[in-house]
N, C-alpha and C positions, 0 to 999 in steps of 0.2 A: 918817350916811353921807357920803361924800366924792364930789363930782362927778367928779374925775379917776378915782377908783377905780370908780365906777359906770360910767364910760365903758369901763373895762377889762372889766367884766362884759359889757357890750353886745357887745364884740368877742370874747368867749370866753377872755380871758386870766385872768380871775378868776371865782370863784363867790361870790355872797353866801351867807353861812352864819352862823347865830347863834353868838355868842361862847360858849365853854364854859370856865368857870373852871378845871376840873381839867386840861383840855388845856393851857391857857395856863400854869398853874403847873408842869406837868410839863416844858414846853419851857424855861421860865426856870430851873428847878432843874437840868435836864440841862446847859444852857449853863454854869451856874455851876460845875458839877463840873469842867469842863475849864479853868476860868479860871486856876487856879494853874499847872497844867502847861504851858499855852500860853505862859506868861511865864517859864518856867524855862530860863535860858540854858545849863544843863547838858545839856539835851535837844538832840538833833539838830534843826537848823533845819527839815528836812522834816517831822518829827513835830510840831514847834511850829506850823508853818504849817497842817497839816491839823487840828490841835486848834482853833486860832484861827478857821479857816474854818468849821468845824462850829459853833463857838460863835456866830459872827456870823450864820450862817444860822438857827440856832435863835432867836436874839433877833429877827431880821427876821421870821421866821415867826410868832413870838408877837405881835409888833406888828401884823402883818396880821390874825391871828385876833382880836386885841383890837378891831380896827376892824370886824370882822364879815365878813371875806372869807377865801377860801382859794385857793391856787394850787398846782399841781403842778410849776410851772416855776420853778426856783431863781432864774434871772436876774430874773424878774418880781418875786419876793419881795424881792430886793435893791432893785430899781428903785422899788418902792412905799414904801420908807423915807422918801423925800422927802415923801410925803403922810401916812404913818402917824405918824412921830415928828419930822418937820421936819428930817431930816438934810440938810445941804447937798449939792447936786448933786456937787460935787467929791469929797466923801467917798463918796457912793454910787458914783461912777465907780471909786474905788479898790476897793470891794467887787466890782464887776463885773469888774475886772481880776483880782482874786484868784480869782473864779469861773472865769475863762478859764484862768488858770494851774493851778488845781486840775484842770480837765478835761484839760489837756495832761499833767499828772502822772498822773492816773488812767488815761487812755486811750492815752497814747503813751509812758508810762514815764519821762518826764523827772523827774529828782530834784534838780536844782539849784534853790535858793531864793534869790530876791533879798532880801537882808537888810533893805534899806530898805523894800521892800514889806511884809515881815513886820512891821517896826516900825510901819508905818502901819496894817496890819491889826489888830495888837494894840491900838493906841491907839483906833482907831475902835470896835473891839469893846468896849473898856472904856467908851467913851462910850455905846454902845448899852445896856450893862448899866444905866446910869443913866437913859436915855431911855425904855426900854420899861416901861410901867406898865399895870396892870389898868385897864379902863374904870372911870371914876368912882372910881379908887383912888389 
């Protein structure tokens, strides 16, 4: 267990919950399925953004579950990557920006996508695919 993550349990942002191999594997497998499409430049950037965002969230959630925690708050899932897989803070902040942009798209109907942010998102997501590992695996 991690002291910063345990502190988030104390304030109610996370719940400690035992690792479940099948759940972890399902998240990683699901994330991998959208890997190819999120990088397909023939697809509309908005669709690619949503695929890459979903993929990054699943990897972040799998990392959190592998560490023995659960959160229902998407932004917290991204913020914990600093502790679960050692993602640099600057990259975590890109994911938080993507989360905010995704919310604007979902709840306010904005459809324009920042192509530079999309490129950063896909690069960080590819990095997460390599960083997220099973416990003791």
